[in-house]
GUMIMI-185231 format. One line per field, with one value per residue (C-alpha): residue number from 1; y, x, z. Coordinates in steps of 0.1 Angstrom, whole numbers, plus 5000, padded with zeros to 4 digits. Each point is the difference from the previous one (the first is absolute). Layout:
REM GUMIMI-185231
i: c(NUM; ...) $
y: c(Y; ...) $
x: c(X; ...) $
z: c(Z; ...) $
This chain:
REM GUMIMI-185231
i: c(1; 2; 3; 4; 5; 6; 7; 8; 9; 10; 11; 12; 13; 14; 15; 16; 17; 18; 19; 20; 21; 22; 23; 24; 25; 26; 27; 28; 29; 30; 31; 32; 33; 34; 35; 36; 37; 38; 39; 40; 41; 42; 43; 44; 45; 46; 47; 48; 49; 50; 51; 52; 53; 54; 55; 56; 57; 58; 59; 60; 61; 62; 63; 64; 65; 66; 67; 68; 69; 70; 71; 72; 73; 74; 75; 76; 77; 78; 79; 80; 81; 82; 83; 84; 85; 86; 87; 88; 89; 90; 91; 92; 93; 94; 95; 96; 97; 98; 99; 100; 101; 102; 103; 104; 105; 106; 107; 108; 109; 110; 111; 112; 113; 114; 115; 116; 117; 118; 119; 120; 121; 122; 123; 124; 125; 126; 127; 128; 129; 130; 131; 132; 133; 134; 135; 136; 137; 138; 139; 140; 141; 142; 143; 144; 145; 146; 147; 148; 149; 150; 151; 152; 153; 154; 155; 156; 157; 158; 159; 160; 161; 162; 163; 164; 165; 166; 167; 168; 169; 170; 171; 172; 173; 174; 175; 176; 177; 178; 179; 180; 181; 182; 183; 184; 185; 186; 187; 188; 189; 190; 191; 192; 193; 194; 195; 196; 197; 198; 199; 200; 201; 202; 203; 204; 205; 206; 207; 208; 209; 210; 211; 212; 213; 214; 215; 216; 217; 218; 219; 220; 221; 222; 223; 224; 225; 226; 227; 228; 229; 230; 231; 232; 233; 234; 235; 236; 237; 238; 239; 240; 241; 242; 243; 244; 245; 246; 247; 248; 249; 250; 251; 252; 253; 254; 255; 256; 257; 258; 259; 260; 261; 262; 263; 264; 265; 266; 267; 268; 269; 270; 271; 272; 273; 274; 275; 276; 277; 278; 279; 280; 281; 282; 283; 284; 285; 286; 287; 288; 289; 290; 291; 292; 293; 294; 295; 296; 297; 298; 299; 300; 301; 302; 303; 304; 305; 306) $
y: c(1248; 4984; 5019; 4985; 5006; 4992; 5002; 4982; 5014; 4993; 5023; 4988; 4976; 5027; 5024; 4973; 4994; 5037; 5002; 4969; 5017; 5031; 4982; 4973; 5026; 5016; 4965; 4997; 4969; 5002; 4981; 4996; 4995; 4999; 4991; 4993; 4992; 5005; 5028; 4975; 4994; 5037; 5001; 4971; 5014; 5035; 4987; 5002; 5024; 5032; 5017; 4994; 5009; 4998; 5009; 5001; 4977; 5014; 5007; 5001; 5004; 4962; 4996; 5028; 4986; 4965; 5015; 4999; 5013; 5022; 5034; 5011; 4993; 5013; 5000; 4996; 5026; 5035; 4994; 4987; 4997; 4962; 5007; 5007; 5030; 5005; 4964; 5004; 5032; 4985; 4974; 5025; 4983; 5022; 4998; 5012; 5000; 5003; 5031; 5005; 4965; 4990; 5035; 4996; 4967; 5015; 5031; 4980; 4978; 5031; 5014; 4965; 4997; 5035; 4990; 4967; 5017; 5029; 4976; 4981; 4970; 4994; 4988; 5009; 5032; 5036; 5013; 5033; 5013; 5013; 5028; 5034; 4988; 5011; 4975; 5010; 4984; 4996; 4998; 5011; 4975; 4976; 4983; 5030; 5019; 4971; 4998; 5036; 4997; 4971; 5018; 5030; 4976; 4993; 5037; 5003; 5030; 4991; 5015; 4990; 5004; 4991; 5021; 4983; 5011; 5036; 5018; 5011; 4964; 4989; 5030; 4994; 4968; 5020; 4988; 5021; 5002; 5001; 5009; 4974; 4966; 5016; 5023; 4972; 4977; 5027; 5007; 4965; 4975; 4973; 4997; 4978; 4992; 4996; 5008; 4977; 4983; 5015; 5014; 5033; 4984; 4969; 5005; 5035; 4994; 5004; 5009; 5037; 5001; 4977; 5018; 5031; 4984; 5010; 4979; 4968; 4998; 4971; 4992; 4979; 4984; 4985; 5010; 4982; 4988; 5014; 5036; 4997; 5000; 4970; 5005; 5036; 4989; 4977; 5029; 5023; 4975; 4994; 5038; 5006; 4975; 5019; 4992; 4972; 4984; 4979; 4986; 4975; 4993; 4983; 5017; 4979; 5006; 4991; 4975; 5025; 5027; 4976; 4987; 5035; 5019; 4977; 5017; 5029; 4983; 4979; 4983; 4980; 4964; 5010; 5031; 5004; 5033; 4984; 4970; 5005; 4981; 5033; 5013; 4966; 5000; 5037; 4998; 4968; 5014; 5032; 4982; 4978; 5029; 5021; 4971; 4997; 5038; 5001; 4971; 5011; 5037; 5009; 5016; 5008; 5020; 4983; 4994; 5005; 4996; 5029) $
x: c(4386; 4983; 4973; 4992; 4966; 5006; 4968; 4994; 4964; 4995; 4984; 4966; 5001; 4986; 5028; 5027; 4986; 5003; 5035; 5010; 4986; 5021; 5032; 4997; 4991; 5033; 5016; 5010; 4996; 4976; 5008; 4974; 5008; 4967; 4990; 5035; 5005; 5037; 5024; 5024; 4975; 5001; 5038; 5002; 4975; 5015; 5035; 4998; 4971; 5006; 4969; 4976; 4965; 4989; 4969; 5005; 5030; 5033; 5029; 5026; 5037; 5003; 4976; 5016; 5035; 4988; 4988; 5031; 4982; 4973; 4995; 4966; 4976; 4964; 4977; 4964; 4985; 5007; 5020; 5036; 5014; 5003; 5029; 5035; 5006; 5036; 5009; 4984; 5018; 5033; 4996; 4986; 4966; 4971; 4971; 4965; 4964; 4968; 4983; 4963; 4992; 4985; 4988; 4963; 4999; 5017; 4978; 4968; 5012; 5007; 4965; 4985; 5018; 4988; 4964; 5004; 5014; 4976; 4971; 5013; 5013; 4964; 4991; 4963; 5003; 4998; 5032; 5010; 5001; 5030; 4979; 5010; 5032; 5035; 5026; 5036; 5023; 5035; 5021; 4982; 5014; 4982; 4980; 4994; 4985; 4976; 4990; 4991; 4980; 4980; 4994; 4985; 4974; 4989; 4996; 5032; 5023; 5036; 5032; 5036; 5036; 5029; 5032; 5010; 4969; 4994; 4971; 4987; 4998; 4980; 4977; 4993; 4982; 4978; 5019; 5010; 5037; 5016; 5036; 5008; 4988; 4990; 4976; 4986; 4993; 4985; 4974; 4991; 4976; 5016; 5037; 5010; 5037; 5020; 5035; 5030; 5020; 5034; 5023; 4980; 4965; 5004; 4981; 4991; 4963; 5002; 4979; 5006; 4989; 4970; 4987; 4995; 4972; 4964; 4976; 4989; 5032; 5011; 5034; 5000; 5034; 5005; 5037; 5025; 4996; 5034; 4989; 4976; 5015; 4981; 5009; 4987; 4969; 4990; 5005; 4979; 4972; 5000; 4998; 4974; 4971; 4987; 5031; 5000; 5027; 4996; 5029; 5007; 5033; 4995; 5023; 5024; 4977; 4968; 4989; 5003; 4981; 4972; 4997; 5000; 4981; 4974; 4979; 5024; 5027; 5000; 5028; 4998; 5012; 5030; 5010; 4970; 5007; 5009; 4979; 4976; 5001; 5003; 5030; 5016; 5000; 5009; 5030; 5013; 4997; 5016; 5030; 5005; 4997; 5025; 5025; 4997; 5003; 5031; 5017; 4991; 5003; 5017; 4967; 5005; 4968; 4989; 5035; 5000; 5037; 5014) $
z: c(0785; 5030; 5019; 5034; 5016; 5037; 5019; 5033; 4996; 4963; 4975; 4988; 4970; 4977; 5011; 4994; 4965; 4992; 5014; 4979; 4969; 5005; 5009; 4972; 4974; 5007; 4995; 5036; 5022; 5029; 5032; 5028; 5036; 5019; 5035; 5010; 5037; 5005; 4990; 4986; 4972; 4991; 5002; 4975; 4976; 4998; 4994; 4962; 4996; 4980; 5014; 5029; 5009; 5037; 5020; 5038; 4997; 5014; 4977; 5027; 4997; 5001; 4971; 4980; 5006; 4988; 4967; 4977; 4969; 5015; 4983; 5013; 5028; 4998; 5030; 4987; 5022; 5013; 5031; 4996; 5035; 4994; 4976; 5015; 4978; 5012; 4991; 4966; 4993; 5010; 4973; 4974; 5001; 4992; 5025; 4990; 5013; 4981; 5014; 4994; 4990; 5034; 5009; 4994; 5019; 5030; 4999; 4999; 5029; 5021; 4995; 5006; 5033; 5009; 4994; 5019; 5031; 4998; 5000; 5031; 4980; 4989; 5034; 4997; 5021; 4989; 4985; 4983; 4964; 4980; 4985; 5015; 5015; 4990; 4988; 5002; 4974; 5014; 4968; 4968; 4975; 4977; 5027; 5021; 4971; 4992; 5036; 4999; 4968; 5014; 5033; 4982; 4986; 5036; 5007; 5020; 5002; 4989; 5013; 4994; 5012; 4977; 5000; 4967; 4981; 4991; 5018; 4966; 4987; 5031; 5000; 4963; 5011; 5024; 5030; 5030; 5005; 5035; 5005; 5027; 5012; 5033; 4982; 4979; 5030; 5021; 4973; 4988; 5015; 4977; 4990; 4971; 5002; 4968; 5011; 4993; 5028; 5003; 5026; 5002; 5001; 5022; 5033; 4989; 5004; 5038; 5030; 4997; 4964; 5003; 5031; 4980; 4980; 5009; 5021; 4982; 4979; 4979; 4986; 4967; 4991; 4966; 5000; 5023; 5036; 5009; 4996; 5030; 5035; 5013; 5037; 4999; 4981; 5029; 5024; 4979; 4996; 5038; 5005; 4973; 4998; 4969; 4978; 4974; 4979; 4968; 4979; 4973; 5017; 5034; 5025; 5021; 5030; 4981; 5026; 5029; 4980; 4991; 5036; 5016; 4974; 4986; 4974; 4996; 4980; 4968; 4981; 4968; 5002; 4977; 4981; 4977; 4982; 4967; 5003; 4971; 4967; 4981; 5021; 4998; 4962; 4997; 5022; 4984; 4965; 5010; 5016; 4969; 4976; 5020; 4999; 4963; 4995; 5022; 4984; 4964; 5003; 5033; 5013; 5037; 5005; 5032; 5015; 5038; 5007; 4979) $
């Protein structure tokens, strides 16, 4: 069995060593494709692979069709919109993610960006504190829950909206539950976004919703750039000079936002949510372990194309 690790942005060497240990202990062969510059390299490497681990790399229909022996794809991370699930299902290929492995890294980044923008990007002028403010968690999954936990340590009030998590489970964490996104936004000085990008959510964070937020509001996005309506965000920030936006996914109109709203926006140079040594290793080990468990025992616990 050949397990391909295809990473244009490679895992850290320590993570690769851990992945290798898991794979080779199962008597499988590990094949590395790192820092590749052309999709043809991926097409060639996947041709005879039985399993594949990716990070932000795209497992498109073309890639999946080129994989004659592929049985499983694991995205080392929570999001999996870089896998063509329909194409995978059509070839009976199992697609998985590794939920929870990057969660703490993403949560800490969200809080870090909140502090950075609240203190005026550390420009030497007076900023504001998080203590006493309300943070609204939009989607109370692994990351959202951790963001809430950390925020409590800063003396913030925590609220959440997630139609897929029971109110009882959220309230058990000492978090206020709102029954709609509109209610959540209207009652939160900070919103931390954790929704996936799909047909229902793309462009859903729009002018009408954001304009419900109180004066001095900040939107924090560690989810996907596609969920924010970028054109309407510009209109909102033009209309409200108190509104701020920080994200670890630079929007398509990042240059326009930075030019027009200097000091009120911040975008990391690249998607940084999972960029810690701990998350790198955790996600890699989880992906390798899930592959072995699937190939050996048929374990489909984290399958996303059921």
